[in-house]
C-alpha positions as CSV (number, residue, x, y, z in Angstrom):
1,X,109.1,-24.3,49.4
2,X,105.3,-24.7,49.2
3,X,103.7,-21.0,48.3
4,X,101.2,-19.6,50.4
5,X,97.8,-18.6,49.3
6,X,95.5,-16.7,50.5
7,X,91.3,-16.4,51.2
8,X,90.6,-13.2,53.0
9,X,87.1,-11.0,53.4
10,X,87.6,-7.3,53.8
11,X,84.8,-4.6,54.9
12,X,84.5,-1.1,55.0
13,X,83.7,1.1,58.0
14,X,80.0,0.3,57.4
15,X,80.9,-3.6,57.0
16,X,80.9,-3.5,53.3
17,X,82.0,-7.2,52.9
18,X,84.6,-8.6,50.1
19,X,86.0,-11.8,49.9
20,X,88.9,-12.2,47.7
21,X,92.1,-15.0,47.2
22,X,96.4,-13.7,46.7
23,X,98.8,-14.6,46.9
24,X,100.5,-11.9,48.1
25,X,98.1,-11.1,50.9
26,X,100.3,-7.6,52.0
27,X,100.4,-6.3,48.5
28,X,96.9,-7.0,47.8
29,X,96.1,-5.4,50.8
30,X,97.9,-2.5,50.6
31,X,95.9,-2.3,46.9
32,X,92.9,-2.4,48.4
33,X,93.5,0.7,50.8
34,X,95.9,2.9,48.4
35,X,92.1,2.3,45.7
36,X,94.5,1.1,43.3
37,X,92.3,-1.5,42.2
38,X,89.4,0.0,40.5
39,X,85.8,-1.5,41.1
40,X,83.7,-2.9,44.1
41,X,86.6,-2.1,47.0
42,X,87.8,1.1,45.8
43,X,84.0,2.2,45.2
44,X,82.1,1.3,48.7
45,X,86.2,1.6,50.5
46,X,86.3,-1.8,51.3
47,X,90.0,-1.9,53.0
48,X,90.5,-3.3,56.5
49,X,91.4,-6.8,56.4
50,X,88.9,-8.4,59.1
51,X,89.3,-12.2,58.1
52,X,92.1,-14.3,56.2
53,X,92.7,-18.5,55.8
54,X,96.6,-19.5,54.4
55,X,97.2,-22.6,52.9
56,X,99.5,-23.8,50.1
57,X,97.4,-25.1,47.8
58,X,95.4,-23.1,45.4
59,X,92.5,-24.9,44.2
60,X,91.7,-25.2,47.9
61,X,91.8,-21.3,47.6
62,X,90.0,-21.4,45.0
63,X,87.2,-23.6,45.9
64,X,87.2,-21.6,49.9
65,X,86.8,-17.8,48.0
66,X,84.2,-19.7,45.7
67,X,82.6,-21.4,49.0
68,X,82.8,-17.6,51.1
69,X,81.0,-16.0,48.2
70,X,77.9,-18.3,47.9
71,X,77.3,-17.5,51.5
72,X,74.4,-15.5,52.8
73,X,75.7,-12.7,54.6
74,X,75.4,-13.8,58.3
75,X,76.8,-16.3,57.4
76,X,80.2,-14.6,56.8
77,X,79.5,-12.3,59.7
78,X,79.6,-15.3,61.7
79,X,82.3,-16.6,60.8
80,X,84.1,-13.4,61.0
81,X,82.5,-12.4,64.6
82,X,84.4,-15.4,66.4
83,X,87.2,-14.8,65.4
84,X,87.4,-11.1,64.8
85,X,84.6,-9.8,67.5
86,X,85.8,-6.8,67.2
87,X,85.9,-6.0,63.4
88,X,89.8,-5.4,64.0
89,X,92.1,-4.5,60.8
90,X,94.5,-7.3,61.1
91,X,97.1,-5.6,58.2
92,X,97.7,-2.4,61.0
93,X,100.2,-3.5,62.3
94,X,102.3,-5.1,59.3
95,X,101.4,-1.7,57.6
96,X,102.6,0.5,60.6
97,X,105.7,2.3,59.7
């Protein structure tokens, strides 16, 4: 079975954006929500999953992350709003207990 890798974008309530890559999307989002990762996402409360893409190739995931990080804010917002116009937290349903 191939391993999955995820390129993702999280957002704060004020739409501060963060782009990352992980092989454990649920675990990483929990880390962001619980503020276990020191740095940008903790400082700016960037924890709502607003976009992600899955691949089974780590190189592809890393290339996508780098490409997206180089995009303008407008281009990132356009991509998010194409599939998630309400900026819903896509991880909310996974994390309900």
